N, C-alpha and C positions, 0 to 999 in steps of 0.2 A: 862358861859363857857368862858375860855380864848381864845384869838385870835388864838394861836398856835393850840389848839385842834380843834377849829372851822374850821380852814383851812385844817387840816388833815381830818376832816369829809367830807368836800367838795371834797377833792382829792379822797377819798374812793368812794363817790357817782359817780364821773366821771369814776373811774376805773371799777366799777361794770357795769355801763351803756355801756362802750366800750366793755367790756368782753362779755356781753350778746348780744350786737349787732353783734359782730364778730362771735358768735356761732349761730346766727339766733334765739335767744330765747328772743328777746326784746318784751315786751308786754305793752299795755297801763296801766295796773295795776302797772307794775314796774316803768313806767314813773311817775305815780301818787304818788307812794311811795317815789321816789327820790325827787320829788317836795316837798312833805311833810317834808322830812328830811332837805332839804335846808331851807325851811321857818322856821322850828323850830330852826335850827342853827342860822339863822339871828336874831331871837327874843332873843335867849339865850346868844348872845355874849356880853361880858363885857371886858373892857369899850367899848365905841362907836367904831365901826369898822373904820379902816383907809381906804384910797383910794385904796390901793392894794387889800385889802380884798373885798371891794365893787366891784372891777373889777372882782375878782374871782367869786363872787356871780353872777354877770351879765353874765359871760361866762358860768357858770354852768346852769343858767336858759335858756340861748340860746341853749345849747346842749340838754337839756330836751325838749324844744319846737321843735327843729329840728327833734329829734327822734320821738316825738309824731306826727308831720306832716308826716314823712316818713311812720309811721305805718298806718295812716289814708288813705294814698294814695296808699297803696299796692293793 
């Protein structure tokens, strides 16, 4: 997967998570699926990801973790 497409995929994951959170429809299953998409995207990127992409991955992972924590603490 090319870097541009991979970055687009991460932006889509973030958009879906934010949308579902705003609507009160966030679930642990959605967080799990988002995490799976992120991890498969990281594995599929070619050539090696640059620093900006790695920062985007880290940010996306943090968002997923924060949402998961919020769901567990409801």
